[in-house]
Structures are given as C-alpha cells and as structure tokens.
PDB file of N, CA, C and O in Angstrom, chain B, residues numbered from 101:
ATOM      1  N   UNK B 101     107.750 -32.199  26.974  1.00  0.00           N
ATOM      2  CA  UNK B 101     107.585 -32.860  28.235  1.00  0.00           C
ATOM      3  C   UNK B 101     108.476 -34.102  28.215  1.00  0.00           C
ATOM      4  O   UNK B 101     108.528 -34.823  27.219  1.00  0.00           O
ATOM      5  N   UNK B 102     109.163 -34.340  29.304  1.00  0.00           N
ATOM      6  CA  UNK B 102     109.944 -35.559  29.438  1.00  0.00           C
ATOM      7  C   UNK B 102     109.241 -36.453  30.451  1.00  0.00           C
ATOM      8  O   UNK B 102     108.959 -36.039  31.576  1.00  0.00           O
ATOM      9  N   UNK B 103     108.965 -37.669  30.038  1.00  0.00           N
ATOM     10  CA  UNK B 103     108.288 -38.619  30.918  1.00  0.00           C
ATOM     11  C   UNK B 103     109.265 -39.702  31.367  1.00  0.00           C
ATOM     12  O   UNK B 103     110.144 -40.109  30.608  1.00  0.00           O
ATOM     13  N   UNK B 104     109.106 -40.163  32.601  1.00  0.00           N
ATOM     14  CA  UNK B 104     109.999 -41.210  33.099  1.00  0.00           C
ATOM     15  C   UNK B 104     109.584 -42.595  32.617  1.00  0.00           C
ATOM     16  O   UNK B 104     109.619 -43.561  33.378  1.00  0.00           O
ATOM     17  N   UNK B 105     109.196 -42.685  31.362  1.00  0.00           N
ATOM     18  CA  UNK B 105     108.845 -43.968  30.740  1.00  0.00           C
ATOM     19  C   UNK B 105     109.917 -44.284  29.726  1.00  0.00           C
ATOM     20  O   UNK B 105     110.298 -43.423  28.932  1.00  0.00           O
ATOM     21  N   UNK B 106     110.400 -45.487  29.743  1.00  0.00           N
ATOM     22  CA  UNK B 106     111.432 -45.864  28.783  1.00  0.00           C
ATOM     23  C   UNK B 106     110.791 -46.502  27.561  1.00  0.00           C
ATOM     24  O   UNK B 106     109.829 -47.261  27.675  1.00  0.00           O
ATOM     25  N   UNK B 107     111.331 -46.187  26.401  1.00  0.00           N
ATOM     26  CA  UNK B 107     110.909 -46.864  25.183  1.00  0.00           C
ATOM     27  C   UNK B 107     111.748 -48.128  25.029  1.00  0.00           C
ATOM     28  O   UNK B 107     112.476 -48.505  25.948  1.00  0.00           O
ATOM     29  N   UNK B 108     111.651 -48.786  23.871  1.00  0.00           N
ATOM     30  CA  UNK B 108     112.386 -50.033  23.657  1.00  0.00           C
ATOM     31  C   UNK B 108     113.896 -49.859  23.833  1.00  0.00           C
ATOM     32  O   UNK B 108     114.585 -50.797  24.233  1.00  0.00           O
ATOM     33  N   UNK B 109     114.407 -48.676  23.540  1.00  0.00           N
ATOM     34  CA  UNK B 109     115.846 -48.439  23.639  1.00  0.00           C
ATOM     35  C   UNK B 109     116.280 -48.092  25.062  1.00  0.00           C
ATOM     36  O   UNK B 109     117.476 -47.978  25.331  1.00  0.00           O
ATOM     37  N   UNK B 110     115.320 -47.922  25.978  1.00  0.00           N
ATOM     38  CA  UNK B 110     115.652 -47.578  27.354  1.00  0.00           C
ATOM     39  C   UNK B 110     115.748 -46.084  27.605  1.00  0.00           C
ATOM     40  O   UNK B 110     116.039 -45.662  28.724  1.00  0.00           O
ATOM     41  N   UNK B 111     115.506 -45.276  26.576  1.00  0.00           N
ATOM     42  CA  UNK B 111     115.577 -43.820  26.734  1.00  0.00           C
ATOM     43  C   UNK B 111     114.260 -43.274  27.275  1.00  0.00           C
ATOM     44  O   UNK B 111     113.185 -43.799  26.984  1.00  0.00           O
ATOM     45  N   UNK B 112     114.368 -42.197  28.077  1.00  0.00           N
ATOM     46  CA  UNK B 112     113.155 -41.526  28.545  1.00  0.00           C
ATOM     47  C   UNK B 112     112.464 -40.875  27.364  1.00  0.00           C
ATOM     48  O   UNK B 112     113.113 -40.453  26.407  1.00  0.00           O
ATOM     49  N   UNK B 113     111.140 -40.794  27.437  1.00  0.00           N
ATOM     50  CA  UNK B 113     110.382 -40.191  26.341  1.00  0.00           C
ATOM     51  C   UNK B 113     110.365 -38.676  26.457  1.00  0.00           C
ATOM     52  O   UNK B 113     110.017 -38.131  27.504  1.00  0.00           O
ATOM     53  N   UNK B 114     110.738 -38.005  25.394  1.00  0.00           N
ATOM     54  CA  UNK B 114     110.624 -36.548  25.290  1.00  0.00           C
ATOM     55  C   UNK B 114     109.577 -36.280  24.228  1.00  0.00           C
ATOM     56  O   UNK B 114     109.763 -36.622  23.060  1.00  0.00           O
ATOM     57  N   UNK B 115     108.465 -35.660  24.639  1.00  0.00           N
ATOM     58  CA  UNK B 115     107.312 -35.516  23.764  1.00  0.00           C
ATOM     59  C   UNK B 115     106.845 -34.070  23.697  1.00  0.00           C
ATOM     60  O   UNK B 115     106.870 -33.344  24.691  1.00  0.00           O
ATOM     61  N   UNK B 116     106.425 -33.671  22.519  1.00  0.00           N
ATOM     62  CA  UNK B 116     105.799 -32.360  22.363  1.00  0.00           C
ATOM     63  C   UNK B 116     104.346 -32.495  22.796  1.00  0.00           C
ATOM     64  O   UNK B 116     103.675 -33.469  22.454  1.00  0.00           O
ATOM     65  N   UNK B 117     103.864 -31.512  23.551  1.00  0.00           N
ATOM     66  CA  UNK B 117     102.474 -31.548  23.990  1.00  0.00           C
ATOM     67  C   UNK B 117     101.984 -30.133  24.259  1.00  0.00           C
ATOM     68  O   UNK B 117     102.764 -29.182  24.313  1.00  0.00           O
ATOM     69  N   UNK B 118     100.680 -30.020  24.425  1.00  0.00           N
ATOM     70  CA  UNK B 118     100.093 -28.741  24.812  1.00  0.00           C
ATOM     71  C   UNK B 118      99.109 -28.984  25.943  1.00  0.00           C
ATOM     72  O   UNK B 118      98.421 -30.005  25.962  1.00  0.00           O
ATOM     73  N   UNK B 119      99.037 -28.055  26.882  1.00  0.00           N
ATOM     74  CA  UNK B 119      98.094 -28.152  27.989  1.00  0.00           C
ATOM     75  C   UNK B 119      96.711 -27.818  27.460  1.00  0.00           C
ATOM     76  O   UNK B 119      96.517 -26.781  26.825  1.00  0.00           O
ATOM     77  N   UNK B 120      95.740 -28.704  27.722  1.00  0.00           N
ATOM     78  CA  UNK B 120      94.377 -28.479  27.249  1.00  0.00           C
ATOM     79  C   UNK B 120      93.382 -28.269  28.383  1.00  0.00           C
ATOM     80  O   UNK B 120      92.262 -27.812  28.151  1.00  0.00           O
ATOM     81  N   UNK B 121      93.788 -28.603  29.620  1.00  0.00           N
ATOM     82  CA  UNK B 121      92.906 -28.400  30.770  1.00  0.00           C
ATOM     83  C   UNK B 121      93.748 -28.340  32.036  1.00  0.00           C
ATOM     84  O   UNK B 121      94.793 -28.983  32.136  1.00  0.00           O
ATOM     85  N   UNK B 122      93.277 -27.555  33.004  1.00  0.00           N
ATOM     86  CA  UNK B 122      93.950 -27.512  34.303  1.00  0.00           C
ATOM     87  C   UNK B 122      92.907 -27.585  35.402  1.00  0.00           C
ATOM     88  O   UNK B 122      91.763 -27.166  35.221  1.00  0.00           O
ATOM     89  N   UNK B 123      93.305 -28.109  36.518  1.00  0.00           N
ATOM     90  CA  UNK B 123      92.485 -28.171  37.718  1.00  0.00           C
ATOM     91  C   UNK B 123      93.457 -27.949  38.876  1.00  0.00           C
ATOM     92  O   UNK B 123      94.019 -28.900  39.419  1.00  0.00           O
ATOM     93  N   UNK B 124      93.644 -26.691  39.242  1.00  0.00           N
ATOM     94  CA  UNK B 124      94.683 -26.330  40.204  1.00  0.00           C
ATOM     95  C   UNK B 124      94.074 -25.553  41.379  1.00  0.00           C
ATOM     96  O   UNK B 124      93.027 -24.922  41.232  1.00  0.00           O
ATOM     97  N   UNK B 125      94.732 -25.600  42.545  1.00  0.00           N
ATOM     98  CA  UNK B 125      94.226 -24.839  43.688  1.00  0.00           C
ATOM     99  C   UNK B 125      94.016 -23.367  43.318  1.00  0.00           C
ATOM    100  O   UNK B 125      94.847 -22.756  42.645  1.00  0.00           O
ATOM    101  N   UNK B 126      92.916 -22.826  43.762  1.00  0.00           N
ATOM    102  CA  UNK B 126      92.595 -21.434  43.448  1.00  0.00           C
ATOM    103  C   UNK B 126      91.837 -21.300  42.144  1.00  0.00           C
ATOM    104  O   UNK B 126      91.287 -20.237  41.856  1.00  0.00           O
ATOM    105  N   UNK B 127      91.799 -22.361  41.348  1.00  0.00           N
ATOM    106  CA  UNK B 127      91.072 -22.333  40.090  1.00  0.00           C
ATOM    107  C   UNK B 127      90.533 -23.738  39.792  1.00  0.00           C
ATOM    108  O   UNK B 127      90.706 -24.263  38.692  1.00  0.00           O
ATOM    109  N   UNK B 128      89.876 -24.334  40.795  1.00  0.00           N
ATOM    110  CA  UNK B 128      89.323 -25.674  40.616  1.00  0.00           C
ATOM    111  C   UNK B 128      88.087 -25.604  39.731  1.00  0.00           C
ATOM    112  O   UNK B 128      87.045 -25.096  40.146  1.00  0.00           O
ATOM    113  N   UNK B 129      88.205 -26.102  38.542  1.00  0.00           N
ATOM    114  CA  UNK B 129      87.078 -26.090  37.612  1.00  0.00           C
ATOM    115  C   UNK B 129      86.116 -27.235  37.924  1.00  0.00           C
ATOM    116  O   UNK B 129      84.900 -27.097  37.787  1.00  0.00           O
ATOM    117  N   UNK B 130      86.677 -28.355  38.342  1.00  0.00           N
ATOM    118  CA  UNK B 130      85.852 -29.520  38.675  1.00  0.00           C
ATOM    119  C   UNK B 130      86.350 -30.104  39.992  1.00  0.00           C
ATOM    120  O   UNK B 130      87.398 -30.746  40.051  1.00  0.00           O
ATOM    121  N   UNK B 131      85.583 -29.870  41.028  1.00  0.00           N
ATOM    122  CA  UNK B 131      86.009 -30.281  42.366  1.00  0.00           C
ATOM    123  C   UNK B 131      86.092 -31.798  42.522  1.00  0.00           C
ATOM    124  O   UNK B 131      86.787 -32.282  43.415  1.00  0.00           O
ATOM    125  N   UNK B 132      85.401 -32.555  41.675  1.00  0.00           N
ATOM    126  CA  UNK B 132      85.417 -34.011  41.786  1.00  0.00           C
ATOM    127  C   UNK B 132      86.637 -34.648  41.103  1.00  0.00           C
ATOM    128  O   UNK B 132      86.842 -35.856  41.215  1.00  0.00           O
ATOM    129  N   UNK B 133      87.438 -33.855  40.406  1.00  0.00           N
ATOM    130  CA  UNK B 133      88.623 -34.375  39.732  1.00  0.00           C
ATOM    131  C   UNK B 133      89.875 -34.041  40.531  1.00  0.00           C
ATOM    132  O   UNK B 133      89.891 -33.067  41.283  1.00  0.00           O
ATOM    133  N   UNK B 134      90.928 -34.847  40.374  1.00  0.00           N
ATOM    134  CA  UNK B 134      92.172 -34.546  41.097  1.00  0.00           C
ATOM    135  C   UNK B 134      92.825 -33.270  40.574  1.00  0.00           C
ATOM    136  O   UNK B 134      92.543 -32.817  39.465  1.00  0.00           O
ATOM    137  N   UNK B 135      93.693 -32.709  41.387  1.00  0.00           N
ATOM    138  CA  UNK B 135      94.463 -31.537  40.972  1.00  0.00           C
ATOM    139  C   UNK B 135      95.478 -31.981  39.931  1.00  0.00           C
ATOM    140  O   UNK B 135      96.123 -33.018  40.083  1.00  0.00           O
ATOM    141  N   UNK B 136      95.614 -31.199  38.887  1.00  0.00           N
ATOM    142  CA  UNK B 136      96.578 -31.533  37.838  1.00  0.00           C
ATOM    143  C   UNK B 136      96.235 -30.858  36.526  1.00  0.00           C
ATOM    144  O   UNK B 136      95.550 -29.836  36.491  1.00  0.00           O
ATOM    145  N   UNK B 137      96.724 -31.448  35.451  1.00  0.00           N
ATOM    146  CA  UNK B 137      96.460 -30.893  34.131  1.00  0.00           C
ATOM    147  C   UNK B 137      96.285 -32.016  33.134  1.00  0.00           C
ATOM    148  O   UNK B 137      96.748 -33.138  33.338  1.00  0.00           O
ATOM    149  N   UNK B 138      95.610 -31.691  32.059  1.00  0.00           N
ATOM    150  CA  UNK B 138      95.463 -32.615  30.941  1.00  0.00           C
ATOM    151  C   UNK B 138      96.263 -32.082  29.770  1.00  0.00           C
ATOM    152  O   UNK B 138      96.252 -30.881  29.497  1.00  0.00           O
ATOM    153  N   UNK B 139      96.957 -32.972  29.079  1.00  0.00           N
ATOM    154  CA  UNK B 139      97.757 -32.557  27.934  1.00  0.00           C
ATOM    155  C   UNK B 139      97.365 -33.343  26.695  1.00  0.00           C
ATOM    156  O   UNK B 139      96.851 -34.458  26.781  1.00  0.00           O
ATOM    157  N   UNK B 140      97.616 -32.749  25.563  1.00  0.00           N
ATOM    158  CA  UNK B 140      97.446 -33.405  24.261  1.00  0.00           C
ATOM    159  C   UNK B 140      98.837 -33.579  23.687  1.00  0.00           C
ATOM    160  O   UNK B 140      99.584 -32.613  23.533  1.00  0.00           O
ATOM    161  N   UNK B 141      99.180 -34.824  23.371  1.00  0.00           N
ATOM    162  CA  UNK B 141     100.483 -35.092  22.779  1.00  0.00           C
ATOM    163  C   UNK B 141     100.434 -34.753  21.299  1.00  0.00           C
ATOM    164  O   UNK B 141      99.435 -35.008  20.627  1.00  0.00           O
ATOM    165  N   UNK B 142     101.510 -34.183  20.800  1.00  0.00           N
ATOM    166  CA  UNK B 142     101.572 -33.728  19.412  1.00  0.00           C
ATOM    167  C   UNK B 142     102.637 -34.515  18.648  1.00  0.00           C
ATOM    168  O   UNK B 142     103.763 -34.661  19.122  1.00  0.00           O
ATOM    169  N   UNK B 143     102.287 -35.012  17.484  1.00  0.00           N
ATOM    170  CA  UNK B 143     103.256 -35.645  16.590  1.00  0.00           C
ATOM    171  C   UNK B 143     103.967 -36.857  17.159  1.00  0.00           C
ATOM    172  O   UNK B 143     105.181 -36.991  17.004  1.00  0.00           O
ATOM    173  N   UNK B 144     103.231 -37.742  17.816  1.00  0.00           N
ATOM    174  CA  UNK B 144     103.861 -38.938  18.381  1.00  0.00           C
ATOM    175  C   UNK B 144     104.373 -39.853  17.279  1.00  0.00           C
ATOM    176  O   UNK B 144     103.683 -40.103  16.290  1.00  0.00           O
ATOM    177  N   UNK B 145     105.591 -40.349  17.462  1.00  0.00           N
ATOM    178  CA  UNK B 145     106.060 -41.374  16.533  1.00  0.00           C
ATOM    179  C   UNK B 145     105.630 -42.737  17.073  1.00  0.00           C
ATOM    180  O   UNK B 145     105.100 -42.828  18.180  1.00  0.00           O
ATOM    181  N   UNK B 146     105.853 -43.776  16.306  1.00  0.00           N
ATOM    182  CA  UNK B 146     105.367 -45.109  16.651  1.00  0.00           C
ATOM    183  C   UNK B 146     105.940 -45.606  17.974  1.00  0.00           C
ATOM    184  O   UNK B 146     105.211 -46.186  18.779  1.00  0.00           O
ATOM    185  N   UNK B 147     107.227 -45.391  18.211  1.00  0.00           N
ATOM    186  CA  UNK B 147     107.828 -45.899  19.457  1.00  0.00           C
ATOM    187  C   UNK B 147     107.241 -45.202  20.671  1.00  0.00           C
ATOM    188  O   UNK B 147     106.986 -45.847  21.688  1.00  0.00           O
ATOM    189  N   UNK B 148     107.022 -43.894  20.586  1.00  0.00           N
ATOM    190  CA  UNK B 148     106.445 -43.152  21.708  1.00  0.00           C
ATOM    191  C   UNK B 148     104.998 -43.578  21.935  1.00  0.00           C
ATOM    192  O   UNK B 148     104.564 -43.738  23.076  1.00  0.00           O
ATOM    193  N   UNK B 149     104.265 -43.757  20.860  1.00  0.00           N
ATOM    194  CA  UNK B 149     102.875 -44.179  20.979  1.00  0.00           C
ATOM    195  C   UNK B 149     102.791 -45.555  21.649  1.00  0.00           C
ATOM    196  O   UNK B 149     101.937 -45.779  22.507  1.00  0.00           O
ATOM    197  N   UNK B 150     103.673 -46.467  21.259  1.00  0.00           N
ATOM    198  CA  UNK B 150     103.683 -47.809  21.874  1.00  0.00           C
ATOM    199  C   UNK B 150     104.032 -47.727  23.360  1.00  0.00           C
ATOM    200  O   UNK B 150     103.408 -48.402  24.179  1.00  0.00           O
ATOM    201  N   UNK B 151     105.018 -46.911  23.712  1.00  0.00           N
ATOM    202  CA  UNK B 151     105.414 -46.781  25.113  1.00  0.00           C
ATOM    203  C   UNK B 151     104.273 -46.201  25.956  1.00  0.00           C
ATOM    204  O   UNK B 151     104.008 -46.682  27.058  1.00  0.00           O
ATOM    205  N   UNK B 152     103.606 -45.176  25.443  1.00  0.00           N
ATOM    206  CA  UNK B 152     102.475 -44.591  26.170  1.00  0.00           C
ATOM    207  C   UNK B 152     101.322 -45.573  26.290  1.00  0.00           C
ATOM    208  O   UNK B 152     100.704 -45.687  27.349  1.00  0.00           O
ATOM    209  N   UNK B 153     101.033 -46.278  25.213  1.00  0.00           N
ATOM    210  CA  UNK B 153      99.937 -47.246  25.235  1.00  0.00           C
ATOM    211  C   UNK B 153     100.231 -48.374  26.218  1.00  0.00           C
ATOM    212  O   UNK B 153      99.343 -48.802  26.955  1.00  0.00           O
ATOM    213  N   UNK B 154     101.465 -48.854  26.233  1.00  0.00           N
ATOM    214  CA  UNK B 154     101.843 -49.892  27.185  1.00  0.00           C
ATOM    215  C   UNK B 154     101.694 -49.435  28.621  1.00  0.00           C
ATOM    216  O   UNK B 154     101.212 -50.183  29.472  1.00  0.00           O
ATOM    217  N   UNK B 155     102.110 -48.197  28.895  1.00  0.00           N
ATOM    218  CA  UNK B 155     101.987 -47.647  30.247  1.00  0.00           C
ATOM    219  C   UNK B 155     100.523 -47.523  30.647  1.00  0.00           C
ATOM    220  O   UNK B 155     100.151 -47.941  31.744  1.00  0.00           O
ATOM    221  N   UNK B 156      99.691 -46.962  29.786  1.00  0.00           N
ATOM    222  CA  UNK B 156      98.285 -46.768  30.145  1.00  0.00           C
ATOM    223  C   UNK B 156      97.556 -48.107  30.273  1.00  0.00           C
ATOM    224  O   UNK B 156      96.695 -48.255  31.140  1.00  0.00           O
ATOM    225  N   UNK B 157      97.885 -49.075  29.430  1.00  0.00           N
ATOM    226  CA  UNK B 157      97.267 -50.402  29.545  1.00  0.00           C
ATOM    227  C   UNK B 157      97.619 -51.047  30.882  1.00  0.00           C
ATOM    228  O   UNK B 157      96.746 -51.592  31.557  1.00  0.00           O
ATOM    229  N   UNK B 158      98.893 -50.989  31.267  1.00  0.00           N
ATOM    230  CA  UNK B 158      99.329 -51.569  32.539  1.00  0.00           C
ATOM    231  C   UNK B 158      98.673 -50.850  33.713  1.00  0.00           C
ATOM    232  O   UNK B 158      98.236 -51.485  34.672  1.00  0.00           O
ATOM    233  N   UNK B 159      98.609 -49.545  33.634  1.00  0.00           N
ATOM    234  CA  UNK B 159      97.991 -48.755  34.714  1.00  0.00           C
ATOM    235  C   UNK B 159      96.512 -49.071  34.829  1.00  0.00           C
ATOM    236  O   UNK B 159      95.997 -49.181  35.942  1.00  0.00           O
ATOM    237  N   UNK B 160      95.817 -49.219  33.719  1.00  0.00           N
ATOM    238  CA  UNK B 160      94.385 -49.543  33.731  1.00  0.00           C
ATOM    239  C   UNK B 160      94.153 -50.899  34.395  1.00  0.00           C
ATOM    240  O   UNK B 160      93.192 -51.066  35.147  1.00  0.00           O
ATOM    241  N   UNK B 161      95.028 -51.864  34.121  1.00  0.00           N
ATOM    242  CA  UNK B 161      94.892 -53.181  34.743  1.00  0.00           C
ATOM    243  C   UNK B 161      95.072 -53.077  36.264  1.00  0.00           C
ATOM    244  O   UNK B 161      94.378 -53.759  37.018  1.00  0.00           O
ATOM    245  N   UNK B 162      95.999 -52.228  36.710  1.00  0.00           N
ATOM    246  CA  UNK B 162      96.236 -52.047  38.137  1.00  0.00           C
ATOM    247  C   UNK B 162      95.031 -51.420  38.835  1.00  0.00           C
ATOM    248  O   UNK B 162      94.781 -51.684  40.011  1.00  0.00           O
ATOM    249  N   UNK B 163      94.293 -50.596  38.112  1.00  0.00           N
ATOM    250  CA  UNK B 163      93.172 -49.866  38.704  1.00  0.00           C
ATOM    251  C   UNK B 163      91.847 -50.635  38.626  1.00  0.00           C
ATOM    252  O   UNK B 163      90.864 -50.238  39.251  1.00  0.00           O
ATOM    253  N   UNK B 164      91.818 -51.722  37.869  1.00  0.00           N
ATOM    254  CA  UNK B 164      90.585 -52.490  37.722  1.00  0.00           C
ATOM    255  C   UNK B 164      90.203 -53.109  39.051  1.00  0.00           C
ATOM    256  O   UNK B 164      91.023 -53.733  39.724  1.00  0.00           O
ATOM    257  N   UNK B 165      88.940 -52.924  39.419  1.00  0.00           N
ATOM    258  CA  UNK B 165      88.459 -53.432  40.708  1.00  0.00           C
ATOM    259  C   UNK B 165      87.794 -54.774  40.499  1.00  0.00           C
ATOM    260  O   UNK B 165      87.316 -55.382  41.456  1.00  0.00           O
TER     261      UNK B 165
END
C-alpha cells in the first residue's frame, strides 16, 4: 500500500499490509461503521512507524470534541 504521508525524507510511505476487515456496499457487516476496510501493517520499520504515529496523533487531535 502506498500512503500519501511523507516520512522525514519527504518520500511517500510504501507499506506491506493485509486486509483484515471490510465494510462495503452489498456486504455491510456493521451498519454503524463507515464504508471501507481495515488493514494490518506488516514489518514496519522505525521511520514508517513514526510517520504513521504522527499522522494518527494529529488526526486524533483534530477529532477531539
């Protein structure tokens, strides 16, 4: 998976992952959740882990009510 998140070097993150859950039209498993999928990242190195953590931390702050 390639994510539009830049690491310290400014490169987009290319990460190995596997799909672990889906919630798609025609197969909505949980109607209260948005349409999409959940993935598990595999073998993250330190730079990728930091970039993902920074993104999720910033996003969580934006969503805090």
